[in-house]
N, C-alpha and C positions, 0 to 999 in steps of 0.2 A: 482571602482570609482563611486562616487555618482553623479547623474544627477540632477541639481538644478531646472529644469523645474517643476513648480507647487509645489515646496516645500514652506512651510509657514515659513518666516524668520522675526523675530521681532528684531528690532535694536534700542538700547537705544542711546541717545546722537546723534540722527540722523539729527539734524538741521544744522550741520556744520562739517567741518573737515573730519576725518576718517569715522565717521558714515554716513555722506552724500555721500562720495565717495563709501563706501560699498553698500549703499542702491541702488545707480545707477547701480553698477555692478551686484548685485543680480537681480535687475529688467530687466536688458539687457538679462539675462539668463532665463527669464520666471518665476521667483519666484514670489510668493504672498508676498508682502512686507509690514510690519507694522512699520511705523515711530513713534517713541516716543521720546519726548523731552519737555522742558518747554516752549520754544519760538514758539508759535502757528503760527505766521506769517511766519516765516522761514519754518516750517513744511508744511504749506499750498503751499508756493512757490515751495518747492521740490516736493510735491505731484502733483502739476500741471504739472511740468516738466516731471516727470516720466510718468504721464498719457498720454503724447504724444506718447509713445511707449509700455506702459504696463498699462492696465486698472486695474489690480489687486493690487492696492496699496492704502493703507489708512494711515491716520495719527490720533494719539491719544495724545493730549496734556497731558503730565504726569510729575510730580515731583517724580523721582524714589527714593527719600529719604523718601517718605511718604507711609506707608504701605497700606493704603486704596486705594490710587491712583494706586499702583503697581498691587494689586489684581484686580482692575477694569480693568486695561489694559489688563491683560491676560484673564479675563472673556470675554471682548469684542472681543479679537482676536479669541478666540475658537468659539464664537457666529458667527462671520463673516466667518472664514475659516474651522471651524471644528476641528482644531488641531493646534499644533505648532511643527515644525520640527527642527528649528535652532533658538537659542537665541544668539545674539551678544551683550554682556555687553560692551558698549563703553562709556557710560556717565562718566564724570570725571572733576576735576578741579585741579588747581595748587596753590601753595603757596610758595613763596620765601621769607623767613624771618629767621633771627636768633632767637634762641629759646626764649630769654628774651623779644622779641617784639611780640610773639604770644599770642593772648588773647584766652580765652576758646571758644568763639563763632567761631573764625576762624578755631581753631582746630577741633571743632565738625563738621563744614561745610565741611572740607576736608575729614575727616574720614567717615562722612555720605554719601557724594557723591561718593567717590572712593571705599569704602569697604561695607558699609551697604547696598548701592544700589545693589551691586553685589550679596550679600546674598539674599536680598528680591526678585530680579528678578529671580535668579537661582532657589530659592525655589519654586516660583509659576510655572516656566517653568517645573521643575521636576514633580510637582504635576500633571500638565496637561499631561505631557508625560506618566507618569505611569497610569493615568486614562484612556488614550486612547491607552495604550500599544504601544506608539511611541518610536522607538529606535533613539531618537534625538541626538542633538549635542549642547553642551554649548561651545561658543567661547568667551573668555574674552580678551579685549584689556587692558593689564596692562602697564608696563613701565619698562625700565631698571633699574628705581629706586626701583623696587621690588626685585632686585638682589644685588644691591650695595647701599652704603650710600653715601651722598654728603653734604658738609656744606651748611647751610641755607636751607636745604630741609628736616628737621627732621619730620615735619608734613606729608609732601607728601610721603617721603620714608617709614614712618611707615604705612601709609594707604596702599601703594602698596606692602609692605612686608606682610601685612595682607591678601591681595589678593592672594599672592603666596602661603601662607600656606593653605588658604581656597581651592584653585584649586587642590593643591597636595592631600589634604584629599578627595576631591570629586572624583578624578580619581579612587580611590580605593572603594569608597563608592557606585558609581553609575554604576560600570562595570557590576554588577549582574543584572542590569536592561537593559543593552544594550545601555546606554546613554554615548556617547563619551564626553570627556572634553578636551578642548585645550586652550592655552593661548599664547598670543603674548607680547613680551617685547621689544617694540621699543624705540630707542634712540630719538634724536631730530627730530620732524616732523613739517612741516610748517602748524601750526594750531593756533587757538585763545589762546592756552596755553601760548604763549610767549607775549601776549598783556599786561601782568602784568609787563613785564620787563621794566626798565628804558631805557636800550639799547637792542633792539630786535636783536637776531642773524640774520645774512644775510640769506635770503631765499635760496640762492645758496649753503648754507652749510648744508641744511637739505633735507630729503627726502620729497616727497609730500604725502598728504593723499591717493592719488591713489596708490602709491607704497605699503602702508600698506593694502589698500583694496584688492590688488591683492593677498597678503599673506592670508588674511581672506577667500577669495574665494577659494584658493588652499586648505586651511584646510577644508572648508565646503565640497569640492568635495572629500575629503579624498584621495587625489592623492599625494603620497610621492615624485614622480618624479617632478611633477609641483611645489610642495612646495619647494623642494630643489633648483629648478631652480630660483624661485622667491627670495629666501633668498640669493642665490649666487649673482644674479643680484643686489639686493639691497645693499649687502656688497661692491661689486665693485663700485656701485655709491657713496657710503660713502667715499671709498678711493679716488676716483677721486675728488669729491667735496672738500675733505680736502686738497688734493695736489694742486688743481686748485685755491682755493679761500682763503686758509688759509696761505700757505707757501709763503713768499715774496722772 
Protein backbone atom coordinates (compact mmCIF):
# COMPACT_ATOMS: atom_id res chain seq x y z
CA UNK A 1 0.00 0.00 0.00
CA UNK A 2 1.24 3.49 -0.90
CA UNK A 3 1.40 6.10 1.87
CA UNK A 4 0.17 9.46 0.56
CA UNK A 5 2.09 11.58 3.07
CA UNK A 6 4.45 13.96 1.18
CA UNK A 7 3.36 12.67 -2.24
CA UNK A 8 3.11 15.41 -4.89
CA UNK A 9 -0.40 15.31 -6.35
CA UNK A 10 -1.57 17.49 -9.25
CA UNK A 11 -5.33 17.70 -9.80
CA UNK A 12 -6.98 19.28 -12.83
CA UNK A 13 -10.52 20.61 -12.63
CA UNK A 14 -9.85 21.22 -8.95
CA UNK A 15 -12.08 24.26 -8.52
CA UNK A 16 -15.26 22.28 -7.84
CA UNK A 17 -16.94 18.89 -7.75
CA UNK A 18 -14.85 15.73 -7.78
CA UNK A 19 -11.56 17.60 -8.18
CA UNK A 20 -12.24 19.78 -5.15
CA UNK A 21 -13.30 16.81 -3.02
CA UNK A 22 -10.22 14.81 -4.08
CA UNK A 23 -7.91 17.74 -3.31
CA UNK A 24 -9.27 17.98 0.23
CA UNK A 25 -8.87 14.25 0.82
CA UNK A 26 -5.27 14.19 -0.45
CA UNK A 27 -4.45 17.24 1.67
CA UNK A 28 -5.91 15.58 4.77
CA UNK A 29 -3.46 12.73 4.21
CA UNK A 30 -0.47 15.05 4.11
CA UNK A 31 0.08 15.17 0.36
CA UNK A 32 1.59 18.17 -1.42
CA UNK A 33 -1.34 19.28 -3.56
CA UNK A 34 -1.32 21.35 -6.75
CA UNK A 35 -4.74 22.72 -7.72
CA UNK A 36 -5.28 23.48 -11.41
CA UNK A 37 -8.36 24.97 -13.11
CA UNK A 38 -9.48 28.04 -15.02
CA UNK A 39 -11.50 29.73 -12.25
CA UNK A 40 -8.87 31.45 -10.17
CA UNK A 41 -11.20 32.79 -7.48
CA UNK A 42 -12.53 29.32 -6.67
CA UNK A 43 -8.98 27.93 -6.64
CA UNK A 44 -7.93 30.67 -4.21
CA UNK A 45 -10.86 29.90 -1.90
CA UNK A 46 -10.06 26.18 -1.89
CA UNK A 47 -6.37 26.84 -1.35
CA UNK A 48 -7.17 29.04 1.65
CA UNK A 49 -9.41 26.35 3.13
CA UNK A 50 -6.82 23.59 2.67
CA UNK A 51 -4.19 25.92 4.10
CA UNK A 52 -5.94 25.74 7.48
CA UNK A 53 -4.71 22.17 7.90
CA UNK A 54 -2.06 21.62 5.20
CA UNK A 55 0.42 24.32 4.23
CA UNK A 56 1.77 22.37 1.25
CA UNK A 57 -0.93 23.32 -1.23
CA UNK A 58 -0.65 25.71 -4.17
CA UNK A 59 -2.97 26.71 -6.99
CA UNK A 60 -2.06 27.47 -10.59
CA UNK A 61 -4.67 28.98 -12.90
CA UNK A 62 -4.58 26.80 -16.01
CA UNK A 63 -6.62 26.16 -19.12
CA UNK A 64 -5.75 22.51 -19.70
CA UNK A 65 -6.79 22.68 -23.35
CA UNK A 66 -3.85 25.01 -24.08
CA UNK A 67 -0.49 23.33 -24.53
CA UNK A 68 1.65 26.24 -23.33
CA UNK A 69 -0.33 26.59 -20.10
CA UNK A 70 -0.14 22.85 -19.40
CA UNK A 71 3.63 22.83 -19.93
CA UNK A 72 3.97 25.79 -17.55
CA UNK A 73 1.75 24.03 -14.99
CA UNK A 74 4.07 21.04 -14.79
CA UNK A 75 7.22 23.15 -14.87
CA UNK A 76 6.01 25.19 -11.91
CA UNK A 77 4.95 22.06 -10.04
CA UNK A 78 8.42 20.53 -10.33
CA UNK A 79 10.04 23.85 -9.43
CA UNK A 80 7.93 23.99 -6.27
CA UNK A 81 7.99 20.37 -5.11
CA UNK A 82 10.83 18.75 -7.08
CA UNK A 83 8.76 16.07 -8.79
CA UNK A 84 5.23 14.83 -9.46
CA UNK A 85 4.00 11.52 -8.04
CA UNK A 86 0.31 11.46 -8.92
CA UNK A 87 -1.68 13.16 -11.67
CA UNK A 88 -5.47 13.23 -11.37
CA UNK A 89 -6.98 14.08 -14.77
CA UNK A 90 -10.35 15.42 -13.72
CA UNK A 91 -11.13 18.46 -15.89
CA UNK A 92 -14.13 17.96 -18.12
CA UNK A 93 -17.33 19.41 -19.53
CA UNK A 94 -20.62 18.09 -20.81
CA UNK A 95 -22.93 18.62 -23.76
CA UNK A 96 -26.46 17.32 -24.13
CA UNK A 97 -27.65 17.90 -27.68
CA UNK A 98 -28.92 15.97 -30.67
CA UNK A 99 -26.33 15.72 -33.40
CA UNK A 100 -28.07 18.07 -35.87
CA UNK A 101 -27.90 20.88 -33.29
CA UNK A 102 -24.19 20.51 -32.46
CA UNK A 103 -21.99 23.17 -34.01
CA UNK A 104 -18.29 22.67 -34.64
CA UNK A 105 -17.26 25.06 -31.88
CA UNK A 106 -19.15 23.07 -29.24
CA UNK A 107 -17.82 19.78 -30.61
CA UNK A 108 -14.24 21.03 -30.36
CA UNK A 109 -14.84 22.42 -26.87
CA UNK A 110 -16.02 19.04 -25.58
CA UNK A 111 -13.26 17.05 -27.29
CA UNK A 112 -10.53 19.49 -26.25
CA UNK A 113 -11.67 19.64 -22.63
CA UNK A 114 -12.40 15.94 -22.13
CA UNK A 115 -9.79 14.27 -24.36
CA UNK A 116 -7.06 16.61 -25.53
CA UNK A 117 -6.48 17.89 -22.01
CA UNK A 118 -5.98 14.32 -20.78
CA UNK A 119 -3.37 13.79 -23.48
CA UNK A 120 -1.54 17.06 -22.76
CA UNK A 121 -1.48 16.64 -18.97
CA UNK A 122 -0.56 12.96 -19.12
CA UNK A 123 2.23 13.61 -21.59
CA UNK A 124 3.78 16.30 -19.40
CA UNK A 125 3.37 14.20 -16.24
CA UNK A 126 5.08 11.23 -17.87
CA UNK A 127 7.92 13.42 -19.13
CA UNK A 128 8.54 14.69 -15.59
CA UNK A 129 8.20 11.21 -14.07
CA UNK A 130 10.71 9.75 -16.49
CA UNK A 131 13.08 12.68 -16.01
CA UNK A 132 13.00 12.24 -12.22
CA UNK A 133 12.78 8.42 -12.44
CA UNK A 134 9.53 8.55 -10.46
CA UNK A 135 7.31 5.49 -10.49
CA UNK A 136 4.23 7.63 -10.57
CA UNK A 137 0.53 7.14 -11.04
CA UNK A 138 -1.84 8.59 -13.66
CA UNK A 139 -5.48 8.55 -12.50
CA UNK A 140 -8.14 9.72 -14.95
CA UNK A 141 -11.74 10.48 -14.05
CA UNK A 142 -13.70 9.47 -17.13
CA UNK A 143 -17.39 8.56 -17.25
CA UNK A 144 -19.70 5.64 -17.83
CA UNK A 145 -20.19 7.42 -21.17
CA UNK A 146 -16.72 6.14 -22.07
CA UNK A 147 -18.10 2.59 -21.99
CA UNK A 148 -21.59 3.01 -23.45
CA UNK A 149 -23.45 5.27 -25.86
CA UNK A 150 -26.52 7.37 -25.10
CA UNK A 151 -28.88 9.50 -27.23
CA UNK A 152 -28.15 13.24 -27.23
CA UNK A 153 -24.63 12.61 -25.93
CA UNK A 154 -22.76 11.86 -29.15
CA UNK A 155 -20.08 14.52 -28.57
CA UNK A 156 -19.64 13.70 -24.89
CA UNK A 157 -19.59 9.92 -25.45
CA UNK A 158 -17.12 10.30 -28.31
CA UNK A 159 -14.72 12.27 -26.14
CA UNK A 160 -14.98 9.80 -23.26
CA UNK A 161 -14.59 6.77 -25.55
CA UNK A 162 -11.41 8.46 -26.77
CA UNK A 163 -10.20 8.68 -23.17
CA UNK A 164 -10.91 4.96 -22.72
CA UNK A 165 -8.78 4.05 -25.73
CA UNK A 166 -6.00 6.40 -24.61
CA UNK A 167 -5.90 4.91 -21.10
CA UNK A 168 -5.93 1.32 -22.37
CA UNK A 169 -2.94 2.04 -24.60
CA UNK A 170 -1.08 3.87 -21.81
CA UNK A 171 -1.34 0.91 -19.44
CA UNK A 172 0.81 -1.13 -21.84
CA UNK A 173 3.06 1.72 -22.89
CA UNK A 174 4.03 2.98 -19.44
CA UNK A 175 4.40 -0.24 -17.49
CA UNK A 176 8.07 -0.51 -18.55
CA UNK A 177 8.72 2.77 -16.71
CA UNK A 178 6.92 1.64 -13.58
CA UNK A 179 4.18 4.24 -14.07
CA UNK A 180 0.74 2.99 -13.06
CA UNK A 181 -2.36 4.00 -15.03
CA UNK A 182 -5.91 3.92 -13.62
CA UNK A 183 -9.30 5.20 -14.66
CA UNK A 184 -12.68 5.73 -13.01
CA UNK A 185 -15.96 5.52 -14.94
CA UNK A 186 -18.63 7.05 -12.68
CA UNK A 187 -22.29 7.41 -13.57
CA UNK A 188 -24.29 10.38 -12.29
CA UNK A 189 -22.47 12.45 -9.69
CA UNK A 190 -23.84 15.62 -8.07
CA UNK A 191 -21.60 18.19 -9.81
CA UNK A 192 -21.93 21.25 -12.04
CA UNK A 193 -22.16 18.89 -15.03
CA UNK A 194 -25.94 18.82 -14.66
CA UNK A 195 -26.28 22.60 -14.56
CA UNK A 196 -26.76 22.48 -18.34
CA UNK A 197 -29.92 20.41 -17.95
CA UNK A 198 -33.34 22.06 -18.24
CA UNK A 199 -34.48 19.69 -15.50
CA UNK A 200 -31.65 18.74 -13.15
CA UNK A 201 -31.71 15.19 -11.70
CA UNK A 202 -32.55 15.15 -8.02
CA UNK A 203 -29.42 15.25 -5.86
CA UNK A 204 -30.67 12.30 -3.83
CA UNK A 205 -30.48 10.12 -6.96
CA UNK A 206 -26.75 10.71 -7.39
CA UNK A 207 -23.48 9.97 -5.63
CA UNK A 208 -21.59 12.87 -4.10
CA UNK A 209 -18.18 14.14 -5.26
CA UNK A 210 -16.79 12.80 -1.96
CA UNK A 211 -17.91 9.28 -2.91
CA UNK A 212 -15.79 9.45 -6.06
CA UNK A 213 -12.93 11.12 -4.19
CA UNK A 214 -12.85 8.09 -1.86
CA UNK A 215 -12.37 5.90 -4.92
CA UNK A 216 -9.53 8.11 -6.20
CA UNK A 217 -7.79 7.95 -2.82
CA UNK A 218 -8.08 4.14 -2.75
CA UNK A 219 -6.56 3.97 -6.23
CA UNK A 220 -3.74 6.31 -5.26
CA UNK A 221 -3.00 4.19 -2.19
CA UNK A 222 -2.92 1.12 -4.47
CA UNK A 223 -5.00 -0.78 -1.97
CA UNK A 224 -7.18 -3.40 -3.73
CA UNK A 225 -9.09 -4.18 -0.55
CA UNK A 226 -9.87 -0.53 0.16
CA UNK A 227 -10.82 0.08 -3.49
CA UNK A 228 -13.13 -2.94 -3.54
CA UNK A 229 -14.80 -1.71 -0.36
CA UNK A 230 -15.38 1.77 -1.77
CA UNK A 231 -16.77 0.40 -5.02
CA UNK A 232 -19.15 -1.96 -3.22
CA UNK A 233 -20.34 0.83 -0.92
CA UNK A 234 -20.94 3.20 -3.84
CA UNK A 235 -22.81 0.46 -5.72
CA UNK A 236 -25.06 -0.17 -2.72
CA UNK A 237 -25.67 3.57 -2.37
CA UNK A 238 -26.81 3.73 -5.99
CA UNK A 239 -29.24 0.85 -5.47
CA UNK A 240 -30.62 2.49 -2.34
CA UNK A 241 -30.99 5.92 -3.97
CA UNK A 242 -32.76 4.39 -6.95
CA UNK A 243 -35.16 2.38 -4.76
CA UNK A 244 -35.75 5.21 -2.28
CA UNK A 245 -36.16 8.17 -4.61
CA UNK A 246 -37.12 6.78 -8.04
CA UNK A 247 -39.68 4.03 -7.43
CA UNK A 248 -43.12 5.31 -6.48
